[in-house]
N, C-alpha and C positions, 0 to 999 in steps of 0.2 A: 152333359152337365152345360148351362149356357155359360160361355165367355163374354157377352156382350151385356154390360149392365147401364143403368142409368145413375150418373154419377150425382151425389148427395147435395143437394141446393147450394151449401155452403162452399164446398168445392168448385163447383160451377161457378161460383160469383167470385172466387178467386183466381181463377184461369182468365175468365172475361175482364177480372180488375188488370191484367199484365197488359192488354190490348190499348187501355185509356189511359192508366197511371204507372208508368215507370222511374218518375223521379218525381220531389218535392214541387220543381216546375210545372208539371204536367197538372199538378192541383192548383196549384195558383191559376196557370192559365184557364183552366176549367170553371173554376170560383167569379173569376174576373168576367168572365163571357155571360154566366149567369147574373152578375150584377148588372152588366150592361141591359141586359134582357129585360131585368125589374126597373128600368129606367131609372137607376139611380143614377145621382150627381156628385156622389163622394164615395171614393172605393178606399178602403186604409188596408194594407197586408202588413201584419206583424209574423215575424219568424223568429225561431230559434234553433242554433245549431245548424243554419243553411237550409230550415225547413225539414230536418228529419225528425225534430222533436216536437216542433209545435209549428204550425200556419194557421193563421186567423186571419179571416178575410170579414170586412166589417163595411156594411152598405147602407144606403138611405132609401133602397128600394120600394116596391111595394110592399114587400113582406109577403108571409105564409100564413093560411088560418091553422087552426089545429090540424082539421083533415088534411088538406094541403102537405102539411109535413110530413104525416104519417104516409102519405103516398108518395113522399119525394125520394125514400131510400128504396121504395120498391123498383126493381128492373124493369126497362121500358115504360115508366111512369113519365109523363111530360104533358106539359100545357101547351106547348108549340103546334101540335099535330094532332088531327083528329080521325082522317082517313090516308089512306094510302096515296093518294093522289095528290095529297097537300106536299108530299117531299118535291114535287117538281115546282113548287110556288114558296118554297120554305124562304123568308127573310131572316128569320131570329139566328143567333151565332150559336144555341145548341137548341137541340131538337131530338136527341135519340133516345134521352131520358137513361143513360147510362154512367155518366158520371159522378154522381152523389152513391148511387147504389156501390160504386168500385171501389170510390172513397171507404165508404161504409164497410167492406171487407175486407181490408188491409191495412187498419187504422182502427184510433178511439177516437169517434166523430162526435160533435156537439153541435146542433142546430139552435138556435134562438130567434125567433122571427116576432114582428107583429106588425102587421097590416093598420096603416096610418087613421082608416076610421074605427079601429077597434081600441079597447082599453086594457085588456089584459092579453100579454103574449104568450107564447110556450117557448120550452126547452125540448127537444128531443136527444136524447144518448143512446148510441148503437154502441157496440164493440166489436169488432172481427165478424161482421154478418149475422151476429146473432138477434134474436126478436130485440126492436128498441123500447124504449120506456120513454113516456113524455109526463110532463108537468107545467102547470101553471107557472109564469115567473115575471118580474118585473123586467122591462127593457125598452131601449129608444125604438121610433119606427124603423121599418127595415130588417135585417137578416145580418146574422154574425154567425160564421159557420168555423169552427177551431176543429183541425185535425191533429191529433197527437200520435206519437209514437207511429210512424209510417213503418208499415211491415212488420210489425212488433210479431206477428203470427207468422210471417214468413222467414226467416232467418238467412236462409240462401238469398234472396232478394236484397235483402239489406245488406248484406255483403255488397253486392254490387254498386251501390251508393259511392259518390265520390266524398272529398274531405268537404266540409262544412264552407270552405273558403269557394270550392269549385260549384257547389248546388247552390250559394250564393249568386254566382255569376251566372247562372244558367237561369236565375228566377230574375235577376235585372233584365237580362234578354226576352224572355216572356212578357215583363210589365211594358219593356219598352214598344215591344208589338203593339200589346193590347191597347196601350194607350194612344197609338200614334194616330188612329183615326177619329178619336173622340175629344178634340181638344175641350169641348165642353163640360168633359167631367173630370173633375180633381183627385188625381190619384197620389198616393202616398205609399211610401216602403219603409218599414221600422224593424231595426233588428236588436232586441234587447231595449236599449235606452238610446240606442245611434240611429238617426235618421240618415236613411242611405240615399233613398230619392223621393222628391216632392214636385210633383208636375201641378201647376194650379191651374184651374180651368181659366179658358181664355176664347175671344172668340175670333181670334188669328192663327191659323193653322201652322205658318211660319215659327211662332214663338214656342209651339211645341215641338215641332221638327229641330229649331236650334238646340232647345234642352237636352234633345233625345242623341242628336248626332254631333252637337258642338258649333259655336256662335260664329265661328268661321267658316265652317262647311254650310250654315244656314245663310249667311250673308252673301255666301257664292251662288246659292241655289238660283237656276233659271228654270221659272213658271209657268205652265201652260196647260193647254186644254184644249182637247180635240173630241169631236163627235161624228160618229161614222156609221150608218145603218145600225142605230140601235144601240151603238156602243158608245159609253161616255167614259173619257180617259182626262185625268187630271193629273199632272204629275209634277214635281219639283227634281229637277236633275242637277248634280253636280258636276261641276267642269271635270275634264278627263285628267287633269292633273294632280284630283283629289282621289283618284284611284288608289284602292287597296289589292294587298295579296290575296285575301279572301273575299268571298261573297257574302258578308257577314252584314252588310248595308245594304243590302237586297229588300225594301219594304214593299210587299206586294199584295193589294187589298182588291177582291172581288166583292163587291158589295158589303163593306165593311168588315170582310172577313180576311184574316193575314192567310196567306197560301204558301206554299213553296212548286212551283211548276216548273219542270224543264221546260216547256214550251215558252212560258213567259219571259223565264230567264234566257232563252236563246235570242227572242225578241229584243231584250232589253242590250244584248251584247250586239246584235245585229243593228240596233238602232246609234248606237255608241261607234261601231263599225271599228276604221283605223284611227280614230282618235285615242284608241286604247292599245297597250303596250301588249304582246301575248303572255298571257297568265295573270292579267290586271281584272280586276274589276270596279265598275263604280259607285258610287252611291247616289242612292234614286231611291224615291218615295213612289210608287205607282199606284192610283186607286182606278179601279174599273168598275161601272156600272151598267150593268145591262140587268134585261128581262132574266128572272129566277130560273125561268123553263130553258134558257140557254146554258145552262152551268151546273151538272152533277155534283152536289156537295156532300152526297151518302157513299162515299168512296172507301172510307177508313172512319175507324172510331176516333182518331185524333180529329178529324176534319179540316186538316191541313191539304190535304190533296183534293183535286177537282179535275172533272173532265167537262171539256168545252164542247158544245155541238159541232159548232162551225170554226175548227181551230184555226184554217187559213185568214178567216177573217180577223180573227181577234190578234193573230201573229202580225198581219201585214198593218192593222190599225196600230199597234204599239209602235213598231218600227217606224212608221211615219211620223207619229206623234212625239217621238224622242229625237230621231233626225231635224224636224223642222224645228223644233225649238233648239237645238244645239246649234244649227248653222248658221244662223244670225249672230247668237252669243259667244262665238268664236272667230270674230272677222281679223282679216290679217290685219297687223297693228300700223303698218305705212299706209292703208287705207284711208280715204278723208271722210268718207260716210260709209259705217257698218252697214245701215240699214238703205241701203242704194238699191234698186231695183235689179233683178237679175241678169238683167241686159248688159253686154260687154262693157266696162267702165272707160272713159277714156282714159290713158295714159297717165298716171300720177308724177311723171317725170319730167325734167327739163333737160336740153341738150347741156352735153359739155365738150372742151375741146377732144380731139381727137387725139387718141394714146398710141394703140395698136396700129400695126400696119395693114391697110386696106386687103382685106381677104384673107386675115388670119384667123381661124377657128374660132369659136366664141368659147370653148374650153381647150388646155393643154393636151396633148396626146400624150402622157406620160405613164408609167405603167400604171395599169387599172383604170383608167379614164377614159370614158367614152366620150362622143359628140353626139349633140342635138342635132335633128335631121335640117332645121333650117339653115337658108346659105352665110354667108359673112354679113357682118352689119355695114350700113353704111353712115356715114358720118350723121346724117338727121335722125339715124333711129339709135344713135347712142342718147343715153338717159340718166338721170340723177334724181335721187327720193327729191319730192318737195317738199315745202312748208318747212326750212329750214333743217331739213334731215339730210346726211351726207353720209359715206360709208367711207370709214377714217381708216381702216385698213384691215388685216388679217391676225389673227391670232396663233401661233402656234401651228402654221398652215393647215389649219383645221375648222376655225371659227371667222365666221364675217363679222366684224364690229361697225354697226350705225349708230350714229348721233341722233336721236330721234326728239322730238318736241321737249317730252318731259324723261329722258333720261339717255340709258344706253339700250341697246337693241343687241343680241348675240345669235348669230344665226349658223347653226352646224350645218356647213358647206355638203357634207355627204348625205344629211337627212335631206335638205332640200331638193338638191340634182336627184336624189331618188325618188322625191315626191314628181318631178317634174316627169323624170323616163316613166314610171310608172303609168301616170295619167295619159300619156303619148302612148305607150304600148296598147293598153287598155282601151283607146281609143280606135288603134289601127285595128286592134282584134275584132273592135264590135263589128268595124265595117269589112274585115277582111281585107285590110290595107298594107299589114305588116312588111316594110319593106325589108327584103332578103339579100345578103352577100355571101356567094361562093369564096368559099376560102381555096386558094390557089393551092397550099400547101396542107392538105385535109388532115389534122391530127389523128393519129390512133388511140383510141382510148381502150383501157383495159377495165371492165367492169366484176363487179363480184356476182356471183351466181342469181341473186336475189336482184341487184339492178339490172342483170341481163334480161330475167322475164319481166321486169317492169318495163323495159324499153322496148320490147316485145309486141307487151300488152298494150301500150298506152299510144304504139304509133301513130295514130289519128291525131291525138291530142298534141303530139309533139310537132306533126306537121302543122296544125292549126296554130302552132307559138312560133313557126316560122324555121324549126330546127329538123333540119335531114340527118337523122342518125342511122346509118346505115350497117347491119349486123355483118361482120365479116369473116365469121367462123369463130366456133368458142364462145370465149366471154370479151370478145376482140371486136369494136364496133368504129366505124369510119365517120367522123363527122364532117358533113361535107357542106353544111351551110350553114347559118345562124342569122339572126335579125340584125339589120346592120347598125344598131346603135350599140352592140357588143363589141367592144376591140381591147386588144391589150390583155386579156383576162386568163385567169387559169382554166383555162376546158375541162380538163378533168375534175377540178374542184365544182365546177359551174354545174356538169353535166347532173353529178353525184347529188348534190343537194337538189338540184332541181328534178331528179327521178323520185327523191325520198318524198317530195311533195304531192307525188302523182298519185290517186289511187284510184280503185276499181269504179265503174261507175258508167252512166251515159256519156257519151261523145262530146252531147252538147252542155255537158254540165260547167257551168260558167264559173261557178264558184273554184271547182279546180283549176281549171285555166287559170284563174285569178291567181292561185297560188302559186303558177308559174309565172307569170307576168311579174310579180313580187321578187321572185328569186333574180330573174333578169335584171330588174330595176335596182335591184342591192349589187348586182354583180357589174350591170354599167352606169353605175354612177361614178362623178368625182370621188377619190377616195381621203379619208382626212390625211393630213401629211402633205399635201399636193399644193405647192405655190400656185397660188394665182393672180393675175395681172387685176389691176383696176378695172380695167374692162370687162373681163370676165365674171367679176363678182358683179356689176351693174347688170351684166346679160343675165345669170344667175338669179338676180332679185328680180329682174324684169318677168323672167316667165313665172319665175316663182307665186308672181301676184296674180297671174292668170288662171294658176290651178283651182279646182275645185275645191280642195282642203289642205291650206298652204299652212296650217299648223300643224300637220304629223307625217311623219314617213308611213309609206305602208305596212309597215311592222308596228306602228303605232306610237312611236316616240318622238318626242317632240321636236319640231324642226328650231324653235328659236326661245330664248327667254327675255323676259323686256326686264329690266332692272331703274325703277324711278329715281329721280335726282334724292328724293326724301330716303329711301333705302341705301343709297351710296352715303348721302350725308351721315345719316344713322352708325351705317360701319364705320366712317372714319370719327365718329364721336362730334361731328360738327353741332348736332341737334340730339335732344334726348327724347 
């Protein structure tokens, strides 16, 4: 007796529907994409009970004839493709011919359509994948699709749907992502008699962006465009201070198609770099336009996964585009010209009277504080912020307070010095010139078994970082030498944290070594709670001003916060 048999068409359709339709938001996404492909200029979505009872999508697109209506609910029937080789050139959002048949298999569906050049429209009715019925009807030009009682014939699937409020949230998210690249189309979402979302048509992309992401974010966005080797990128990037704990505000589009791709996400994070704290995600809208033959969109039925033919080119183009836009958008606030050329600027400081004794170190040597490698300051080198800006003191032995032209600048001394030490170490590592000091009394460190194995495996990387950690037997190691910038720190805590950042990989993996110097910069920087003299504060600010990224420490924390006079006056109710 045969055990393999062909499934009935209705069962096969229900199984296939599970790949395309998993919740009401999936239906909304597919129907909106069909409306966009039909050149609609107005798309209205009406729902009931979060889409579980009703989803109705109306558009004023090109509509469908009677024969097209009948074919639209057949599996793999599409107007977008004719031959297999057209898959490499597909530009429409839909092309698989699976969405409408999948909906028809798991719901009670009705499609009403009228092409603009015809007088009589038609209404097609289909329920649970059964043969459709069609009849003439009066209707405005365009197409109306009604999907009722989703999963009515699949109780097990229906139980997995969330509450109406939760499903509504997913629909709003899907509509926002679908509407972002098409500001010329009017979108609206209505639940019952309540208008949930209204996005009027506009010729200004920033208006659509502000409506979906908030006006404050929209006004702070930095706009940029970059073309490289056949890839055109248009981006709208929010400053790092608008970062979020989730990556739900990463809007990425390839030829108008919303995608979710790990490579692109990693490129975005790399573009922001150390401007973001660990675990934070930026708010950004990224449009990529490229030859359709360079991207495979036929990876998954949902069409949100893609594969790029030249991943490295896409990755580096995105990183370059984001970094180039954020660099001038986040200038050091005490620089007089944020758009100045990249050549080293003239010092923006003026001389001031000598305060400390000649030959004193630029930063104190209290517990936990390192020193910079430059020599003692000469009287002519001592400087003060110009254009009416002055350092007015230290708050809580942690923050440097500066009076600037339009308010108050508060600088985190640890984050600022950490950025300085990090860039110095990175430059030294790049040129293999890390200054090393031999410890006169090498401390013995007792490591865990896991740390011991890492220390033995990562010997070359530790040497490259200027750290001589010799195995003494068992889990005991001797720390013989360290970078000269590290002084008066807990060697045990430092080595433990450093080893935790080192992983297996090629010895020239700069990304791993970068983790190491980040740890070294954190331990070698001036600590919060350390008193600093006015001269030390000026030297710190002067060196910070010369760094490549003075806005954030290597961990992504902000170095400073600016408070305008207007904000201060509002705080004290001097203005309303």
